[in-house]
Biopython code that builds the backbone (N, CA, C, O; Angstrom):
import numpy as np
from Bio.PDB.StructureBuilder import StructureBuilder

atoms = [
    (1, "UNK", "N", (0.835, -1.166, 0.000)),
    (1, "UNK", "CA", (0.000, 0.000, 0.000)),
    (1, "UNK", "C", (0.888, 1.239, 0.000)),
    (1, "UNK", "O", (1.777, 1.386, 0.838)),
    (2, "UNK", "N", (0.632, 2.103, -0.934)),
    (2, "UNK", "CA", (1.434, 3.311, -1.054)),
    (2, "UNK", "C", (1.034, 4.316, 0.017)),
    (2, "UNK", "O", (-0.034, 4.216, 0.621)),
    (3, "UNK", "N", (1.906, 5.274, 0.235)),
    (3, "UNK", "CA", (1.634, 6.313, 1.228)),
    (3, "UNK", "C", (0.433, 7.154, 0.806)),
    (3, "UNK", "O", (-0.315, 7.640, 1.653)),
    (4, "UNK", "N", (0.248, 7.326, -0.507)),
    (4, "UNK", "CA", (-0.888, 8.089, -1.009)),
    (4, "UNK", "C", (-2.201, 7.398, -0.638)),
    (4, "UNK", "O", (-3.166, 8.056, -0.249)),
    (5, "UNK", "N", (-2.235, 6.058, -0.761)),
    (5, "UNK", "CA", (-3.433, 5.308, -0.401)),
    (5, "UNK", "C", (-3.712, 5.381, 1.099)),
    (5, "UNK", "O", (-4.869, 5.436, 1.516)),
    (6, "UNK", "N", (-2.672, 5.383, 1.893)),
    (6, "UNK", "CA", (-2.851, 5.476, 3.348)),
    (6, "UNK", "C", (-3.420, 6.845, 3.719)),
    (6, "UNK", "O", (-4.297, 6.944, 4.577)),
    (7, "UNK", "N", (-2.925, 7.888, 3.077)),
    (7, "UNK", "CA", (-3.439, 9.234, 3.351)),
    (7, "UNK", "C", (-4.890, 9.352, 2.912)),
    (7, "UNK", "O", (-5.711, 9.907, 3.642)),
    (8, "UNK", "N", (-5.216, 8.843, 1.737)),
    (8, "UNK", "CA", (-6.603, 8.871, 1.253)),
    (8, "UNK", "C", (-7.488, 8.062, 2.186)),
    (8, "UNK", "O", (-8.589, 8.497, 2.527)),
    (9, "UNK", "N", (-7.022, 6.887, 2.605)),
    (9, "UNK", "CA", (-7.787, 6.040, 3.520)),
    (9, "UNK", "C", (-8.091, 6.782, 4.817)),
    (9, "UNK", "O", (-9.231, 6.786, 5.282)),
    (10, "UNK", "N", (-7.075, 7.408, 5.397)),
    (10, "UNK", "CA", (-7.270, 8.109, 6.673)),
    (10, "UNK", "C", (-8.201, 9.304, 6.535)),
    (10, "UNK", "O", (-9.046, 9.532, 7.401)),
    (11, "UNK", "N", (-8.059, 10.066, 5.462)),
    (11, "UNK", "CA", (-8.929, 11.226, 5.269)),
    (11, "UNK", "C", (-10.381, 10.800, 5.103)),
    (11, "UNK", "O", (-11.274, 11.386, 5.716)),
    (12, "UNK", "N", (-10.622, 9.787, 4.279)),
    (12, "UNK", "CA", (-11.992, 9.317, 4.066)),
    (12, "UNK", "C", (-12.541, 8.688, 5.335)),
    (12, "UNK", "O", (-13.699, 8.914, 5.686)),
    (13, "UNK", "N", (-11.727, 7.903, 6.026)),
    (13, "UNK", "CA", (-12.184, 7.250, 7.251)),
    (13, "UNK", "C", (-12.560, 8.274, 8.318)),
    (13, "UNK", "O", (-13.605, 8.152, 8.957)),
    (14, "UNK", "N", (-11.716, 9.274, 8.510)),
    (14, "UNK", "CA", (-12.002, 10.289, 9.534)),
    (14, "UNK", "C", (-13.238, 11.101, 9.162)),
    (14, "UNK", "O", (-14.044, 11.429, 10.032)),
    (15, "UNK", "N", (-13.395, 11.426, 7.890)),
    (15, "UNK", "CA", (-14.584, 12.186, 7.493)),
    (15, "UNK", "C", (-15.860, 11.351, 7.657)),
    (15, "UNK", "O", (-16.888, 11.876, 8.084)),
    (16, "UNK", "N", (-15.802, 10.062, 7.324)),
    (16, "UNK", "CA", (-16.982, 9.217, 7.517)),
    (16, "UNK", "C", (-17.298, 9.016, 8.999)),
    (16, "UNK", "O", (-18.467, 8.963, 9.381)),
    (17, "UNK", "N", (-16.265, 8.906, 9.832)),
    (17, "UNK", "CA", (-16.502, 8.827, 11.278)),
    (17, "UNK", "C", (-17.153, 10.109, 11.787)),
    (17, "UNK", "O", (-18.042, 10.056, 12.637)),
    (18, "UNK", "N", (-16.721, 11.255, 11.276)),
    (18, "UNK", "CA", (-17.294, 12.528, 11.692)),
    (18, "UNK", "C", (-18.756, 12.637, 11.262)),
    (18, "UNK", "O", (-19.601, 13.069, 12.046)),
    (19, "UNK", "N", (-19.063, 12.242, 10.002)),
    (19, "UNK", "CA", (-20.457, 12.258, 9.545)),
    (19, "UNK", "C", (-21.320, 11.314, 10.374)),
    (19, "UNK", "O", (-22.451, 11.653, 10.724)),
    (20, "UNK", "N", (-20.796, 10.138, 10.688)),
    (20, "UNK", "CA", (-21.545, 9.179, 11.496)),
    (20, "UNK", "C", (-21.771, 9.725, 12.906)),
    (20, "UNK", "O", (-22.854, 9.559, 13.468)),
    (21, "UNK", "N", (-20.769, 10.367, 13.472)),
    (21, "UNK", "CA", (-20.895, 10.955, 14.806)),
    (21, "UNK", "C", (-21.967, 12.048, 14.825)),
    (21, "UNK", "O", (-22.783, 12.108, 15.745)),
    (22, "UNK", "N", (-21.959, 12.907, 13.810)),
    (22, "UNK", "CA", (-22.980, 13.954, 13.728)),
    (22, "UNK", "C", (-24.371, 13.369, 13.537)),
    (22, "UNK", "O", (-25.337, 13.878, 14.105)),
    (23, "UNK", "N", (-24.485, 12.319, 12.755)),
    (23, "UNK", "CA", (-25.765, 11.646, 12.551)),
    (23, "UNK", "C", (-26.244, 10.989, 13.844)),
    (23, "UNK", "O", (-27.438, 11.009, 14.144)),
    (24, "UNK", "N", (-25.326, 10.410, 14.606)),
    (24, "UNK", "CA", (-25.682, 9.805, 15.889)),
    (24, "UNK", "C", (-26.182, 10.853, 16.879)),
    (24, "UNK", "O", (-27.116, 10.595, 17.638)),
    (25, "UNK", "N", (-25.569, 12.022, 16.874)),
    (25, "UNK", "CA", (-26.032, 13.093, 17.746)),
    (25, "UNK", "C", (-27.420, 13.567, 17.318)),
    (25, "UNK", "O", (-28.275, 13.831, 18.163)),
    (26, "UNK", "N", (-27.642, 13.675, 16.011)),
    (26, "UNK", "CA", (-28.921, 14.154, 15.490)),
    (26, "UNK", "C", (-30.064, 13.213, 15.843)),
    (26, "UNK", "O", (-31.149, 13.668, 16.205)),
    (27, "UNK", "N", (-29.834, 11.907, 15.742)),
    (27, "UNK", "CA", (-30.892, 10.928, 15.974)),
    (27, "UNK", "C", (-30.778, 10.228, 17.332)),
    (27, "UNK", "O", (-31.459, 9.231, 17.572)),
    (28, "UNK", "N", (-29.932, 10.737, 18.210)),
    (28, "UNK", "CA", (-29.747, 10.199, 19.570)),
    (28, "UNK", "C", (-29.447, 8.700, 19.575)),
    (28, "UNK", "O", (-30.045, 7.945, 20.342)),
    (29, "UNK", "N", (-28.537, 8.284, 18.733)),
    (29, "UNK", "CA", (-28.160, 6.876, 18.663)),
    (29, "UNK", "C", (-26.892, 6.662, 19.470)),
    (29, "UNK", "O", (-25.951, 7.451, 19.383)),
    (30, "UNK", "N", (-26.868, 5.601, 20.250)),
    (30, "UNK", "CA", (-25.701, 5.267, 21.080)),
    (30, "UNK", "C", (-24.955, 4.097, 20.456)),
    (30, "UNK", "O", (-25.522, 3.021, 20.268)),
    (31, "UNK", "N", (-23.698, 4.306, 20.140)),
    (31, "UNK", "CA", (-22.831, 3.230, 19.644)),
    (31, "UNK", "C", (-21.798, 2.970, 20.726)),
    (31, "UNK", "O", (-20.849, 3.736, 20.892)),
    (32, "UNK", "N", (-21.991, 1.881, 21.459)),
    (32, "UNK", "CA", (-21.149, 1.589, 22.617)),
    (32, "UNK", "C", (-19.899, 0.812, 22.204)),
    (32, "UNK", "O", (-18.793, 1.157, 22.618)),
    (33, "UNK", "N", (-20.064, -0.211, 21.409)),
    (33, "UNK", "CA", (-18.937, -1.065, 21.011)),
    (33, "UNK", "C", (-18.064, -0.375, 19.968)),
    (33, "UNK", "O", (-18.547, 0.415, 19.157)),
    (34, "UNK", "N", (-16.803, -0.682, 20.003)),
    (34, "UNK", "CA", (-15.885, -0.174, 18.985)),
    (34, "UNK", "C", (-16.260, -0.716, 17.609)),
    (34, "UNK", "O", (-16.128, -0.022, 16.601)),
    (35, "UNK", "N", (-16.727, -1.958, 17.578)),
    (35, "UNK", "CA", (-17.149, -2.576, 16.320)),
    (35, "UNK", "C", (-18.274, -1.780, 15.669)),
    (35, "UNK", "O", (-18.246, -1.550, 14.460)),
    (36, "UNK", "N", (-19.259, -1.359, 16.450)),
    (36, "UNK", "CA", (-20.366, -0.581, 15.915)),
    (36, "UNK", "C", (-19.921, 0.795, 15.447)),
    (36, "UNK", "O", (-20.498, 1.351, 14.512)),
    (37, "UNK", "N", (-18.912, 1.340, 16.081)),
    (37, "UNK", "CA", (-18.451, 2.677, 15.728)),
    (37, "UNK", "C", (-17.657, 2.708, 14.426)),
    (37, "UNK", "O", (-17.746, 3.677, 13.673)),
    (38, "UNK", "N", (-16.881, 1.659, 14.154)),
    (38, "UNK", "CA", (-15.998, 1.720, 12.982)),
    (38, "UNK", "C", (-16.432, 0.812, 11.832)),
    (38, "UNK", "O", (-15.793, 0.819, 10.780)),
    (39, "UNK", "N", (-17.496, 0.034, 12.003)),
    (39, "UNK", "CA", (-17.893, -0.933, 10.983)),
    (39, "UNK", "C", (-18.220, -0.256, 9.650)),
    (39, "UNK", "O", (-17.629, -0.602, 8.627)),
    (40, "UNK", "N", (-19.132, 0.683, 9.646)),
    (40, "UNK", "CA", (-19.567, 1.321, 8.401)),
    (40, "UNK", "C", (-18.451, 2.166, 7.779)),
    (40, "UNK", "O", (-18.221, 2.050, 6.575)),
    (41, "UNK", "N", (-17.748, 3.009, 8.541)),
    (41, "UNK", "CA", (-16.669, 3.789, 7.904)),
    (41, "UNK", "C", (-15.544, 2.941, 7.315)),
    (41, "UNK", "O", (-15.005, 3.284, 6.263)),
    (42, "UNK", "N", (-15.181, 1.842, 7.972)),
    (42, "UNK", "CA", (-14.095, 1.000, 7.438)),
    (42, "UNK", "C", (-14.526, 0.327, 6.146)),
    (42, "UNK", "O", (-13.763, 0.310, 5.180)),
    (43, "UNK", "N", (-15.726, -0.224, 6.108)),
    (43, "UNK", "CA", (-16.205, -0.912, 4.902)),
    (43, "UNK", "C", (-16.314, 0.073, 3.747)),
    (43, "UNK", "O", (-15.867, -0.224, 2.639)),
    (44, "UNK", "N", (-16.902, 1.241, 3.991)),
    (44, "UNK", "CA", (-17.048, 2.238, 2.928)),
    (44, "UNK", "C", (-15.693, 2.733, 2.442)),
    (44, "UNK", "O", (-15.498, 2.924, 1.242)),
    (45, "UNK", "N", (-14.765, 2.941, 3.354)),
    (45, "UNK", "CA", (-13.435, 3.422, 2.974)),
    (45, "UNK", "C", (-12.679, 2.382, 2.165)),
    (45, "UNK", "O", (-11.995, 2.727, 1.202)),
    (46, "UNK", "N", (-12.790, 1.125, 2.540)),
    (46, "UNK", "CA", (-12.118, 0.057, 1.782)),
    (46, "UNK", "C", (-12.663, -0.012, 0.365)),
    (46, "UNK", "O", (-11.894, -0.150, -0.587)),
    (47, "UNK", "N", (-14.000, 0.083, 0.207)),
    (47, "UNK", "CA", (-14.582, 0.081, -1.136)),
    (47, "UNK", "C", (-14.091, 1.263, -1.962)),
    (47, "UNK", "O", (-13.782, 1.108, -3.143)),
    (48, "UNK", "N", (-14.019, 2.434, -1.354)),
    (48, "UNK", "CA", (-13.574, 3.622, -2.082)),
    (48, "UNK", "C", (-12.124, 3.483, -2.518)),
    (48, "UNK", "O", (-11.793, 3.818, -3.655)),
    (49, "UNK", "N", (-11.251, 2.995, -1.641)),
    (49, "UNK", "CA", (-9.831, 2.827, -2.000)),
    (49, "UNK", "C", (-9.670, 1.755, -3.073)),
    (49, "UNK", "O", (-8.848, 1.915, -3.975)),
    (50, "UNK", "N", (-10.433, 0.667, -2.996)),
    (50, "UNK", "CA", (-10.341, -0.368, -4.030)),
    (50, "UNK", "C", (-10.806, 0.142, -5.382)),
    (50, "UNK", "O", (-10.185, -0.151, -6.404)),
    (51, "UNK", "N", (-11.893, 0.903, -5.397)),
    (51, "UNK", "CA", (-12.379, 1.458, -6.661)),
    (51, "UNK", "C", (-11.378, 2.472, -7.214)),
    (51, "UNK", "O", (-11.176, 2.550, -8.426)),
    (52, "UNK", "N", (-10.754, 3.247, -6.329)),
    (52, "UNK", "CA", (-9.765, 4.233, -6.777)),
    (52, "UNK", "C", (-8.561, 3.546, -7.417)),
    (52, "UNK", "O", (-8.002, 4.059, -8.386)),
    (53, "UNK", "N", (-8.161, 2.407, -6.893)),
    (53, "UNK", "CA", (-6.986, 1.712, -7.414)),
    (53, "UNK", "C", (-7.294, 0.745, -8.551)),
    (53, "UNK", "O", (-6.378, 0.132, -9.099)),
    (54, "UNK", "N", (-8.538, 0.600, -8.906)),
    (54, "UNK", "CA", (-8.908, -0.311, -9.984)),
    (54, "UNK", "C", (-8.327, 0.195, -11.292)),
    (54, "UNK", "O", (-8.525, 1.355, -11.653)),
    (55, "UNK", "N", (-7.615, -0.659, -11.998)),
    (55, "UNK", "CA", (-6.944, -0.258, -13.230)),
    (55, "UNK", "C", (-7.897, -0.440, -14.408)),
    (55, "UNK", "O", (-8.136, -1.558, -14.866)),
    (56, "UNK", "N", (-8.433, 0.672, -14.886)),
    (56, "UNK", "CA", (-9.388, 0.617, -15.986)),
    (56, "UNK", "C", (-8.713, 0.376, -17.327)),
    (56, "UNK", "O", (-9.379, -0.016, -18.286)),
    (57, "UNK", "N", (-7.417, 0.599, -17.416)),
    (57, "UNK", "CA", (-6.713, 0.408, -18.679)),
    (57, "UNK", "C", (-6.526, -1.065, -19.014)),
    (57, "UNK", "O", (-6.330, -1.407, -20.180)),
    (58, "UNK", "N", (-6.581, -1.945, -18.019)),
    (58, "UNK", "CA", (-6.409, -3.371, -18.287)),
    (58, "UNK", "C", (-7.682, -4.031, -18.806)),
    (58, "UNK", "O", (-7.632, -5.145, -19.328)),
    (59, "UNK", "N", (-8.790, -3.372, -18.671)),
    (59, "UNK", "CA", (-10.032, -3.958, -19.151)),
    (59, "UNK", "C", (-10.050, -3.948, -20.672)),
    (59, "UNK", "O", (-9.626, -2.985, -21.310)),
    (60, "UNK", "N", (-10.538, -5.019, -21.227)),
    (60, "UNK", "CA", (-10.628, -5.106, -22.675)),
    (60, "UNK", "C", (-12.091, -4.916, -23.053)),
    (60, "UNK", "O", (-12.877, -5.863, -23.049)),
    (61, "UNK", "N", (-12.441, -3.675, -23.377)),
    (61, "UNK", "CA", (-13.830, -3.359, -23.682)),
    (61, "UNK", "C", (-14.298, -3.973, -24.990)),
    (61, "UNK", "O", (-15.482, -4.274, -25.143)),
    (62, "UNK", "N", (-13.387, -4.163, -25.937)),
    (62, "UNK", "CA", (-13.783, -4.703, -27.227)),
    (62, "UNK", "C", (-14.267, -6.141, -27.108)),
    (62, "UNK", "O", (-15.225, -6.526, -27.778)),
    (63, "UNK", "N", (-13.620, -6.939, -26.267)),
    (63, "UNK", "CA", (-14.072, -8.316, -26.078)),
    (63, "UNK", "C", (-15.451, -8.356, -25.440)),
    (63, "UNK", "O", (-16.297, -9.152, -25.847)),
    (64, "UNK", "N", (-15.689, -7.506, -24.443)),
    (64, "UNK", "CA", (-17.004, -7.457, -23.809)),
    (64, "UNK", "C", (-18.062, -7.008, -24.799)),
    (64, "UNK", "O", (-19.166, -7.553, -24.818)),
    (65, "UNK", "N", (-17.738, -6.019, -25.623)),
    (65, "UNK", "CA", (-18.697, -5.527, -26.615)),
    (65, "UNK", "C", (-19.007, -6.603, -27.635)),
    (65, "UNK", "O", (-20.159, -6.741, -28.046)),
    (66, "UNK", "N", (-18.008, -7.372, -28.058)),
    (66, "UNK", "CA", (-18.239, -8.432, -29.038)),
    (66, "UNK", "C", (-19.160, -9.509, -28.480)),
    (66, "UNK", "O", (-19.997, -10.046, -29.206)),
    (67, "UNK", "N", (-19.015, -9.824, -27.218)),
    (67, "UNK", "CA", (-19.884, -10.838, -26.611)),
    (67, "UNK", "C", (-21.331, -10.365, -26.618)),
    (67, "UNK", "O", (-22.231, -11.129, -26.968)),
    (68, "UNK", "N", (-21.562, -9.114, -26.234)),
    (68, "UNK", "CA", (-22.931, -8.609, -26.168)),
    (68, "UNK", "C", (-23.515, -8.365, -27.550)),
    (68, "UNK", "O", (-24.716, -8.556, -27.746)),
    (69, "UNK", "N", (-22.712, -7.955, -28.499)),
    (69, "UNK", "CA", (-23.222, -7.691, -29.847)),
    (69, "UNK", "C", (-23.607, -8.986, -30.532)),
    (69, "UNK", "O", (-24.616, -9.025, -31.236)),
    (70, "UNK", "N", (-22.844, -10.041, -30.351)),
    (70, "UNK", "CA", (-23.168, -11.300, -31.026)),
    (70, "UNK", "C", (-24.364, -11.988, -30.398)),
    (70, "UNK", "O", (-25.083, -12.702, -31.097)),
    (71, "UNK", "N", (-24.608, -11.804, -29.114)),
    (71, "UNK", "CA", (-25.744, -12.487, -28.487)),
    (71, "UNK", "C", (-27.012, -11.655, -28.499)),
    (71, "UNK", "O", (-28.104, -12.216, -28.403)),
    (72, "UNK", "N", (-26.912, -10.352, -28.614)),
    (72, "UNK", "CA", (-28.097, -9.509, -28.539)),
    (72, "UNK", "C", (-29.059, -9.698, -29.709)),
    (72, "UNK", "O", (-30.261, -9.783, -29.457)),
    (73, "UNK", "N", (-28.621, -9.770, -30.985)),
    (73, "UNK", "CA", (-29.592, -9.919, -32.075)),
    (73, "UNK", "C", (-30.403, -11.211, -31.980)),
    (73, "UNK", "O", (-31.581, -11.216, -32.335)),
    (74, "UNK", "N", (-29.814, -12.279, -31.520)),
    (74, "UNK", "CA", (-30.555, -13.528, -31.402)),
    (74, "UNK", "C", (-31.655, -13.405, -30.351)),
    (74, "UNK", "O", (-32.757, -13.921, -30.538)),
    (75, "UNK", "N", (-31.367, -12.749, -29.289)),
    (75, "UNK", "CA", (-32.361, -12.574, -28.228)),
    (75, "UNK", "C", (-33.435, -11.601, -28.674)),
    (75, "UNK", "O", (-34.620, -11.858, -28.461)),
    (76, "UNK", "N", (-33.052, -10.494, -29.285)),
    (76, "UNK", "CA", (-34.042, -9.482, -29.655)),
    (76, "UNK", "C", (-34.951, -9.971, -30.774)),
    (76, "UNK", "O", (-36.124, -9.601, -30.806)),
    (77, "UNK", "N", (-34.444, -10.794, -31.698)),
    (77, "UNK", "CA", (-35.305, -11.269, -32.782)),
    (77, "UNK", "C", (-36.355, -12.233, -32.263)),
    (77, "UNK", "O", (-37.470, -12.252, -32.783)),
    (78, "UNK", "N", (-36.038, -13.034, -31.253)),
    (78, "UNK", "CA", (-37.046, -13.945, -30.717)),
    (78, "UNK", "C", (-38.038, -13.207, -29.831)),
    (78, "UNK", "O", (-39.199, -13.607, -29.746)),
    (79, "UNK", "N", (-37.609, -12.144, -29.174)),
    (79, "UNK", "CA", (-38.526, -11.406, -28.315)),
    (79, "UNK", "C", (-39.499, -10.566, -29.107)),
    (79, "UNK", "O", (-40.635, -10.384, -28.669)),
    (80, "UNK", "N", (-39.102, -10.042, -30.265)),
    (80, "UNK", "CA", (-39.986, -9.196, -31.063)),
    (80, "UNK", "C", (-41.144, -9.974, -31.658)),
    (80, "UNK", "O", (-42.187, -9.380, -31.931)),
    (81, "UNK", "N", (-41.009, -11.264, -31.871)),
    (81, "UNK", "CA", (-42.082, -12.063, -32.453)),
    (81, "UNK", "C", (-43.173, -12.363, -31.437)),
    (81, "UNK", "O", (-44.299, -12.657, -31.839)),
    (82, "UNK", "N", (-42.898, -12.304, -30.166)),
    (82, "UNK", "CA", (-43.840, -12.720, -29.143)),
    (82, "UNK", "C", (-44.404, -11.556, -28.336)),
    (82, "UNK", "O", (-44.740, -11.739, -27.166)),
    (83, "UNK", "N", (-44.518, -10.380, -28.914)),
    (83, "UNK", "CA", (-45.068, -9.230, -28.208)),
    (83, "UNK", "C", (-46.558, -9.159, -28.476)),
    (83, "UNK", "O", (-46.978, -9.102, -29.631)),
    (84, "UNK", "N", (-47.356, -9.162, -27.432)),
    (84, "UNK", "CA", (-48.796, -9.096, -27.533)),
    (84, "UNK", "C", (-49.261, -7.767, -26.968)),
    (84, "UNK", "O", (-48.895, -7.408, -25.849)),
    (85, "UNK", "N", (-50.058, -7.036, -27.722)),
    (85, "UNK", "CA", (-50.488, -5.724, -27.284)),
    (85, "UNK", "C", (-51.858, -5.730, -26.639)),
    (85, "UNK", "O", (-52.171, -4.822, -25.869)),
    (86, "UNK", "N", (-52.674, -6.707, -26.923)),
    (86, "UNK", "CA", (-54.026, -6.737, -26.389)),
    (86, "UNK", "C", (-54.168, -7.700, -25.240)),
    (86, "UNK", "O", (-53.214, -8.396, -24.892)),
    (87, "UNK", "N", (-55.342, -7.752, -24.643)),
    (87, "UNK", "CA", (-55.570, -8.699, -23.556)),
    (87, "UNK", "C", (-55.654, -10.129, -24.102)),
    (87, "UNK", "O", (-55.947, -10.323, -25.282)),
    (88, "UNK", "N", (-55.399, -11.122, -23.258)),
    (88, "UNK", "CA", (-55.444, -12.503, -23.733)),
    (88, "UNK", "C", (-56.879, -12.966, -24.001)),
    (88, "UNK", "O", (-57.826, -12.470, -23.390)),
    (89, "UNK", "N", (-57.026, -13.923, -24.926)),
    (89, "UNK", "CA", (-58.337, -14.497, -25.225)),
    (89, "UNK", "C", (-58.614, -15.644, -24.283)),
    (89, "UNK", "O", (-57.873, -16.627, -24.260)),
    (90, "UNK", "N", (-59.665, -15.529, -23.509)),
    (90, "UNK", "CA", (-60.032, -16.600, -22.575)),
    (90, "UNK", "C", (-61.186, -17.386, -23.117)),
    (90, "UNK", "O", (-61.644, -18.332, -22.477)),
]
sb = StructureBuilder()
sb.init_structure("model")
sb.init_model(0)
sb.init_chain("A")
sb.init_seg("    ")
for serial, (resi, resn, name, xyz) in enumerate(atoms, 1):
    if name == "N":
        sb.init_residue(resn, " ", resi, " ")
    sb.init_atom(name, np.array(xyz, "f"), 0.0, 1.0, " ", f" {name:<3s}", serial, name[0])
structure = sb.get_structure()
């Protein structure tokens, strides 16, 4: 973990703890255990740091597009034949 990630982690974690503390004061919620106090900020901060470090350049968008383009016409052609606009005949 780089020093930049540690700084980002700490800033986001402290800000989320502060928002949670203010929300607890507003709604008179008591968080007694340490687990209850840090659970939400740690999980949210970990997700944010992971998304920040996700390398979008390694994704191959052309392969994903080819998969969806080749399968979409087969699905759409079968769905267009079975569209009923009126009520069913009983």
